[in-house]
Each structure stands twice: as C-alpha cells, then as structure tokens.
C-alpha positions in Angstrom: 57.7 140.8 100.4 60.5 138.9 98.6 58.4 138.4 95.5 57.6 142.1 95.5 61.3 143.0 95.7 62.1 140.8 92.8 59.4 142.4 90.8 60.5 145.9 91.9 64.1 145.1 90.7 62.8 143.8 87.4 60.5 146.9 87.0 63.4 149.2 87.8 65.3 147.5 85.0 62.5 148.3 82.6 60.5 145.0 82.6 56.7 145.0 82.8 55.6 143.1 85.9 52.4 141.8 87.2 51.7 140.2 90.6 49.0 137.6 91.3 48.5 136.6 94.9 47.0 133.1 95.0 45.5 133.9 98.5 43.3 136.6 96.8 41.9 134.2 94.2 39.5 131.3 94.3 41.5 128.5 92.7 40.3 125.0 93.3 42.0 121.6 92.9 41.8 119.4 89.9 38.8 117.1 89.8 38.4 113.6 88.4 37.0 113.6 84.9 36.0 110.7 82.6 35.9 113.1 79.7 39.7 113.5 79.7 41.0 110.2 78.6 44.7 111.2 78.8 44.9 112.8 82.2 41.6 111.8 83.9 41.4 115.2 85.5 39.9 118.6 84.8 40.3 122.1 86.2 37.1 123.6 87.4 36.1 127.0 86.1 37.4 129.5 88.7 39.9 132.3 89.1 42.7 130.3 87.4 41.0 131.4 84.2 42.2 134.9 85.0 45.8 133.8 85.4 46.2 131.9 82.1 46.4 135.0 79.9 49.3 136.4 82.0 51.1 133.0 82.0 50.8 132.9 78.2 52.7 136.2 77.7 55.3 135.8 80.5 59.0 135.6 80.0 59.7 135.0 83.7 57.7 133.4 86.5 58.5 134.5 90.1 57.0 131.8 92.3 56.9 132.3 96.0 55.4 130.1 98.7 55.6 129.6 102.4 56.5 126.1 103.6 53.9 124.4 105.8 54.5 121.0 107.2 57.6 120.5 105.1 56.3 121.4 101.6 54.8 124.1 99.5 51.5 125.6 100.6 48.2 124.0 99.5 47.6 127.0 97.2 51.0 126.8 95.6 50.5 123.0 95.0 47.1 123.6 93.5 48.6 126.3 91.2 51.3 123.8 90.0 48.7 121.1 89.5 46.5 123.4 87.5 49.4 124.0 85.1 48.3 120.6 83.6 46.1 122.9 81.5 49.2 123.4 79.3 50.0 119.7 79.1 47.1 119.1 76.9 48.0 118.7 73.2 45.7 121.6 72.2 47.1 124.0 74.8 50.8 123.1 74.8 51.8 125.7 72.2 50.1 128.5 74.3 52.7 128.1 77.1 55.6 130.4 76.2 59.0 129.0 75.4 62.3 129.8 77.2 60.6 131.1 80.4 62.9 131.8 83.2 61.8 131.1 86.8 62.7 132.3 90.3 61.7 130.3 93.3 61.2 131.9 96.7 60.3 130.0 99.9 59.9 131.2 103.4 59.6 129.1 106.6 59.8 129.2 110.3 62.5 126.6 111.0 65.8 128.3 111.8 67.9 126.0 109.7 69.1 127.9 106.6 69.9 124.6 104.9 66.3 123.3 105.4 64.0 122.7 102.5 66.5 122.5 99.7 64.6 119.5 98.6 61.4 121.6 98.2 63.2 124.1 96.0 64.5 121.1 94.0 61.0 119.7 93.8 59.5 122.9 92.4 62.5 123.3 90.1 62.0 119.8 88.8 58.3 120.4 88.0 59.0 123.7 86.2 62.0 122.3 84.2 60.5 118.9 83.3 56.9 119.7 82.5 57.1 123.3 81.2 60.7 123.5 80.1 61.4 126.6 82.3 64.9 127.5 83.3 65.2 128.2 87.0 67.7 131.1 87.2 67.5 131.9 90.9 66.1 130.7 94.2 65.9 132.4 97.5 65.1 130.9 100.9 64.1 132.8 104.1 64.3 130.8 107.3 63.1 131.7 110.8 60.6 134.2 109.5 58.4 134.3 112.5 61.1 135.2 114.9 63.1 137.2 112.3 60.5 138.6 109.8 61.6 139.4 106.3 60.6 143.0 106.7 63.6 143.3 109.2 66.1 141.6 106.9 67.6 144.1 104.6 70.1 141.5 103.3 67.3 139.3 102.0 65.3 142.2 100.6 68.4 143.4 98.8 69.2 140.0 97.4 65.6 139.7 96.1 65.9 143.1 94.5 69.2 142.2 92.8 67.6 139.0 91.5 65.0 141.1 89.8 67.6 143.5 88.4 69.5 140.6 86.9 66.5 139.2 85.0 
C-alpha cells in the first residue's frame, strides 16, 4: 500500500509509473557458474528478464519490502542479488545514471526505531553498487496490530514522497 501511494503521488505529479510485485513473479536466486570468471555466479532465465527493461529506463526506484526475521524478505534480497546483472562490464552502461531511490519497509515489531540498520543496508547497496541516490525512506512498524490501511498519516506521507519526486 505504501509503495502504491508513492507511485500515486508521482503519477499525480505527472510521472509515468510502473509497479512490479516480486511476489507475482518467478525470480530465482543466483547460481554458481564456472563460466563467469569475475563473479562466479549467474542469473537463471526467469521473470527477472521482464524487469530489466523497466530498470533500464527508470529515473526512480521505489523499493518496498516487509521485514522477516530482522532483514529484508527473501524475494527482496534475491532482487538485490540479481542486480549483479548490471555489474558486468558489458551491462554496466545499461543501468541508468542518477537514479533516485525510495526505501519502504514494514514490520510487526512495535518499536518505531527498529530496523534503521536494514534501511541503511539497502541504502548502502543501492548507493555503492548502482550509484543511486536514496532520497527518502519510510518505515511502518506494528503492521499486524495496526495495519497500514488504517494509518492515514503513513499513507499521506507516502503520497507526499511521491509528489516530491
């Protein structure tokens, strides 16, 4: 819901948006590969192939994930791992320059200060490996007892982040 609100705000400002839900796609982890001497891994042919064209034309990445057992979801981690595709010399130029990023996390723990380290971890990957600039982050705690759908303050904040992109 928070990602959708960011996208709605961006769309209302006139930006073209596209949402990809990793849970609807078949994206598999990297696999060991002796044919790749530099990284030693390869990405299997799967639905990640359908995401690459969108990534290559983006100006902003809005990345949302729930927190399970103190870190990003397995799907979110697999997505991040699969961005190694753009670390290869022949693919590096296809990843757009000056991409802004928004990071959104949701979790059950009722501590609003929890998981800053996870936001920083994602931010570090995006900034270091793909030279993105993280312009905003949003955390939603206690989401089982206090669902996002009932939290107008968070939904408004997400919308405003989108409007400010």
